[in-house]
C-alpha positions in Angstrom: 51.1 -8.8 -0.6 51.1 -8.7 3.2 49.2 -5.7 4.4 51.6 -4.8 7.2 54.7 -4.4 5.0 56.0 -0.9 4.8 56.5 0.7 1.4 59.9 0.5 -0.1 62.4 -2.1 -1.2 62.0 -5.7 -0.2 62.8 -9.2 -1.4 60.4 -11.7 -3.0 61.6 -15.2 -2.1 60.9 -18.3 -4.3 61.7 -22.0 -4.1 61.4 -24.8 -6.7 61.4 -28.6 -6.4 62.0 -30.6 -9.5 62.6 -34.1 -10.9 64.3 -35.0 -14.1 63.4 -37.8 -16.5 65.4 -40.3 -14.5 63.5 -39.5 -11.3 66.4 -37.5 -9.7 65.1 -34.9 -7.3 66.4 -31.3 -7.2 65.6 -28.1 -5.4 66.6 -24.4 -5.9 65.7 -21.1 -4.4 66.5 -17.4 -4.8 65.1 -13.9 -4.2 63.8 -11.2 -6.5 64.1 -7.4 -5.6 60.7 -5.9 -5.3 59.3 -2.5 -4.7 56.3 -1.9 -2.4 54.4 1.2 -3.4 52.8 3.5 -0.9 49.0 3.6 -0.7 47.4 5.8 -3.4 45.9 9.0 -2.1 42.1 9.2 -2.1 42.0 12.7 -3.6 44.5 15.0 -5.3 47.6 14.1 -7.3 48.4 10.4 -7.9 52.2 11.0 -8.0 54.1 8.3 -6.0 56.3 9.6 -3.2 58.8 7.5 -1.3 57.9 7.3 2.4 60.8 6.1 4.5 60.0 3.4 7.0 60.7 3.4 10.7 64.2 1.9 10.2 65.2 4.4 7.5 67.7 7.1 8.5 66.3 10.3 6.9 69.2 12.4 7.9 71.9 10.6 6.0 69.8 9.2 3.1 70.7 5.6 4.1 68.6 2.9 5.7 69.2 0.0 8.0 67.0 -3.1 8.1 67.1 -5.9 10.7 66.3 -9.6 10.5 66.7 -11.7 7.5 65.1 -9.5 4.8 68.5 -7.9 4.1 66.8 -4.8 2.5 68.3 -1.3 2.4 66.5 1.6 0.8 67.4 5.2 0.0 65.1 7.9 1.3 63.9 10.8 -0.8 63.5 10.9 -4.6 66.8 8.9 -5.3 66.5 5.4 -6.8 66.2 2.5 -4.3 68.5 -0.4 -4.1 68.5 -3.9 -2.6 71.5 -5.5 -0.9 71.1 -9.2 -0.8 73.3 -11.5 1.3 74.1 -15.1 0.7 73.9 -16.9 3.0 71.5 -15.0 5.2 73.7 -15.8 8.3 77.2 -17.2 8.8 79.6 -17.9 11.6 82.8 -15.7 12.1 85.4 -16.2 9.4 82.9 -17.3 6.8 82.6 -15.6 3.4 79.4 -13.8 2.5 78.3 -12.8 -1.0 76.5 -9.4 -1.3 74.5 -8.7 -4.4 73.5 -5.0 -5.0 70.5 -4.5 -7.4 68.4 -1.4 -8.3 64.7 -1.6 -8.2 64.3 0.7 -11.2 65.5 -1.2 -14.4 66.4 2.2 -16.0 69.1 2.8 -13.3 72.5 1.7 -14.5 75.1 0.7 -11.8 78.7 1.6 -12.6 80.3 0.0 -9.5 79.8 -0.8 -5.9 81.7 -2.0 -2.7 80.8 -3.7 0.5 82.5 -4.1 3.9 81.8 -5.2 7.4 82.1 -2.6 10.1 85.8 -2.0 10.8 87.0 -4.0 7.7 88.3 -3.0 4.3 86.2 -2.4 1.2 85.6 -5.3 -1.2 84.9 -4.1 -4.7 82.0 -5.5 -6.7 82.2 -7.5 -9.9 79.7 -7.4 -12.7 78.6 -10.9 -13.8 75.4 -12.2 -15.2 73.7 -8.9 -15.1 74.4 -8.5 -11.4 76.9 -6.6 -9.3 78.3 -8.6 -6.4 81.2 -8.7 -3.9 82.4 -11.1 -1.3 83.2 -10.1 2.3 84.4 -12.1 5.3 82.7 -12.1 8.6 85.2 -10.8 11.2 86.7 -13.6 13.3 86.0 -11.7 16.5 82.3 -11.0 15.8 80.1 -12.1 18.6 77.9 -15.0 17.8 74.2 -14.7 18.0 74.3 -10.9 17.3 74.1 -8.7 14.2 77.0 -7.0 12.5 76.6 -3.8 10.3 77.3 -4.5 6.7 78.0 -1.3 4.7 77.6 -1.0 1.0 78.2 1.8 -1.5 77.1 2.1 -5.1 77.8 4.4 -8.0 75.1 4.7 -10.7 73.6 6.7 -13.5 70.0 7.7 -12.8 67.2 8.1 -15.3 68.2 11.7 -16.0 71.7 10.5 -17.0 73.4 12.0 -14.0 76.2 10.1 -12.2 75.3 9.7 -8.5 76.6 7.8 -5.5 74.5 6.1 -2.8 75.2 4.0 0.3 73.3 1.9 2.8 73.8 -0.4 5.8 72.1 -3.7 6.7 72.4 -5.7 9.8 73.9 -9.2 9.2 73.2 -12.0 11.7 76.3 -13.7 12.9 75.9 -17.3 13.6 77.1 -18.3 17.1 77.5 -21.5 18.9 73.9 -22.5 18.1 73.9 -23.3 14.4 70.9 -22.7 12.2 68.4 -25.6 12.0 69.2 -27.9 9.0 66.8 -28.2 6.1 65.5 -31.6 4.9 63.8 -32.8 1.8 60.9 -35.3 2.4 59.2 -36.5 -0.8 56.5 -39.1 -1.2 56.3 -41.2 -4.3 53.6 -41.2 -5.6 52.5 -37.8 -4.2 48.8 -38.9 -4.1 47.3 -42.4 -3.5 44.0 -44.0 -2.4 43.4 -45.6 1.0 45.1 -49.0 1.4 47.9 -48.2 -1.1 51.6 -48.0 -0.2 53.8 -45.0 -0.9 57.6 -44.6 -0.7 58.8 -41.7 1.4 62.4 -40.5 0.8 64.4 -38.3 3.3 67.4 -36.3 2.2 69.4 -33.5 3.8 69.6 -30.2 2.0 72.8 -29.3 3.9 76.0 -31.1 2.9 77.3 -30.8 6.5 74.3 -32.6 8.0 73.9 -36.4 7.7 70.7 -38.3 8.6 71.2 -41.1 11.1 67.6 -42.3 11.3 64.0 -41.2 10.6 60.3 -42.1 11.1 57.3 -41.1 9.0 53.6 -41.7 9.0 50.2 -40.2 8.5 49.6 -39.8 12.3 52.1 -39.1 15.1 51.1 -42.3 16.8 51.7 -44.6 13.8 55.2 -43.9 12.5 57.2 -46.2 10.3 61.0 -46.5 10.6 63.2 -45.7 7.7 65.8 -47.9 6.0 69.0 -46.6 4.4 69.2 -47.0 0.6 71.5 -45.7 -2.2 68.9 -43.0 -2.9 68.7 -41.9 0.8 66.6 -42.9 3.8 63.3 -44.4 2.7 60.2 -45.9 4.3 57.2 -47.8 3.0 54.1 -46.2 4.4 50.5 -47.5 3.9 47.7 -45.0 3.5 45.1 -45.8 6.1 42.1 -47.5 4.3 39.5 -45.3 6.1 41.3 -42.0 5.7 39.0 -39.5 3.9 40.0 -38.2 0.5 41.8 -34.8 0.4 45.0 -33.2 1.7 46.6 -35.2 4.5 50.2 -34.3 5.5 52.9 -36.8 6.4 54.4 -36.5 9.8 58.2 -37.1 9.9 60.9 -37.1 12.5 64.6 -37.1 11.5 67.6 -37.7 13.7 70.8 -36.1 12.3 74.5 -35.5 12.9 76.4 -32.4 12.0 80.0 -32.3 11.0 82.0 -30.0 13.4 78.9 -29.5 15.6 76.2 -31.1 17.6 73.5 -33.2 16.1 69.8 -33.2 16.9 66.3 -34.1 15.9 64.0 -32.3 13.5 60.3 -32.7 12.9 58.1 -31.5 10.1 55.2 -32.1 7.7 55.1 -32.9 4.0 52.2 -32.5 1.7 50.2 -35.5 0.5 46.8 -36.0 -1.0 44.6 -39.0 -0.4 42.6 -40.0 -3.5 39.0 -41.5 -3.4 38.9 -45.3 -3.1 38.3 -46.9 -6.5 35.6 -49.5 -7.2 37.9 -52.6 -6.8 35.7 -55.5 -7.9 37.2 -58.9 -8.5 37.3 -60.8 -11.8 34.2 -62.8 -11.0 32.0 -59.7 -10.6 33.4 -58.4 -13.9 32.8 -61.7 -15.7 29.2 -62.0 -14.3 28.4 -58.5 -15.4 29.7 -59.2 -18.9 27.8 -62.6 -19.0 24.4 -61.2 -18.1 24.7 -58.3 -20.4 25.5 -60.7 -23.3 22.6 -63.0 -22.4 20.2 -60.0 -22.3 21.4 -59.0 -25.7 20.8 -62.5 -27.1 17.3 -62.6 -25.7 16.5 -59.3 -27.3 17.9 -60.5 -30.6 15.9 -63.7 -30.6 12.7 -61.8 -29.7 13.3 -59.5 -32.6 13.7 -62.4 -35.0 10.6 -64.2 -33.7 8.6 -61.0 -34.1 9.7 -60.7 -37.7 8.6 -64.3 -38.4 5.1 -64.1 -36.9 4.4 -60.6 -38.0 3.4 -61.6 -41.6 0.8 -64.2 -40.7 -0.8 -61.8 -38.2 -0.9 -59.0 -40.8 -2.3 -61.3 -43.4 -5.2 -62.2 -41.1 -6.0 -58.5 -40.5 -5.9 -57.5 -44.2 -8.9 -57.9 -46.6 -9.0 -61.1 -48.8 -6.8 -61.0 -51.8 -6.9 -62.9 -55.1 -4.7 -65.8 -55.9 -2.1 -63.6 -57.5 -1.6 -61.8 -54.3 -2.6 -58.4 -55.7 -5.1 -56.2 -53.8 -8.6 -55.9 -55.4 -9.3 -52.8 -57.5 -11.8 -50.3 -56.4 -14.5 -50.6 -59.2 -17.2 -48.5 -57.7 -19.8 -49.2 -55.0 -19.2 -52.4 -53.0 -21.3 -55.3 -54.5 -22.5 -58.4 -52.8 -22.7 -60.2 -56.1 -20.3 -63.2 -56.6 -19.1 -64.3 -60.0 -18.1 -67.9 -60.5 -16.4 -69.2 -63.6 -17.1 -72.9 -64.4 -16.0 -74.9 -67.3 -18.8 -76.0 -69.7 -18.2 -79.3 -71.4 -18.6 -79.1 -75.1 -19.9 -81.8 -77.3 -16.7 -81.6 -79.3 -13.3 -80.1 -78.9 -13.3 -76.3 -78.5 -10.7 -73.7 -78.2 -11.4 -71.5 -75.1 -9.4 -68.4 -74.3 -9.9 -66.0 -71.4 -9.0 -62.4 -72.1 -6.9 -61.0 -69.2 -6.7 -64.2 -67.1 -4.9 -62.2 -64.4 -7.5 -59.6 -64.1 -9.0 -59.0 -60.6 -12.6 -59.7 -60.0 -15.0 -57.4 -61.8 -18.6 -57.3 -62.7 -18.1 -57.7 -66.5 -16.2 -60.7 -67.8 -16.1 -61.2 -71.5 -15.6 -64.8 -72.7 -14.6 -65.5 -76.3 -15.6 -69.0 -77.5 -14.2 -70.2 -80.8 -15.5 -73.4 -82.3 -13.2 -75.2 -84.7 -14.1 -75.2 -88.3 -16.0 -78.4 -89.3 -14.1 -80.3 -91.9 -15.6 -83.5 -93.1 -13.3 -86.5 -92.9 -13.9 -89.4 -95.2 -12.0 -92.5 -94.4 -10.0 -93.7 -97.4 -10.8 -97.4 -97.0 -14.5 -96.8 -97.7 -15.7 -98.4 -101.0 
């Protein structure tokens, strides 16, 4: 909220730019009635009081505002209203729409009327939740000056009482010098990195103004000429490669012709954002990076397999000696330096030898069972 605005009724202006799914651009704008409250007192009661501004007539209870705000307020405790004019200025003989709105939503308007000074009243119509009327700028109104526009309203206040109020606002009359035309300059894409190309479209927001030529660029010294296309006047502009990232407006110059009036040249800026430059490496750098990463992974895999192969022999050398069966020796008490060897003893005749627990680990006591075969005399049958 601007600090220098006086308390009372004002208009909050808004504008919207849009694009549909087909890429068609659009724009719209309007105003919202808004009430500026007076500063709160530091001490004492906090009840809000209406303080009339310097342009408010306190003797008649009406107010007059100048410029393009088109705001009129009522002094005292009465509700405040806003009289909005569309367009904000017009030449003599043009029709002007006046919308009267209360700032307090609890106030109900019953009817209103508007008129230019010296003209007849034009009654308001209620449509879309608003009360509006159309008035014609007098043909003899001097151009370049302001003309009083009077309005009256009948309403029911918050207490349910039927009341009348009126106000006056100064309406600018457009003279021989028409208002400056408005243009729409859009970059597609709205942000790009250095070295990239963007398409800048130029269109007139006024149907009575036609573009005859244009130039656009990121600096005033390097402007690119536009070409006419079905979608308007467009230009291909390259973002400077060394331009730093961040907001960087587009400079444009438009030459135009006006139907029923003189043409001219307009200049302006359009917002644009320069993106950081991406790491643009070629395919060879990408392939080389993938190749050395793959090779490194293969070397690590081969090293892991080789370690698994040589690990067992190294561990076997570091471990204590084991028996033929591969089982570790049992702990049978204090370590002994005695060695036990089992050798076969040849027998004079066939014997049956069996070792109890042949898979037993080395121990100090080994029990051998020797079984001799039973002697059976054998007499050959061919003996006499």
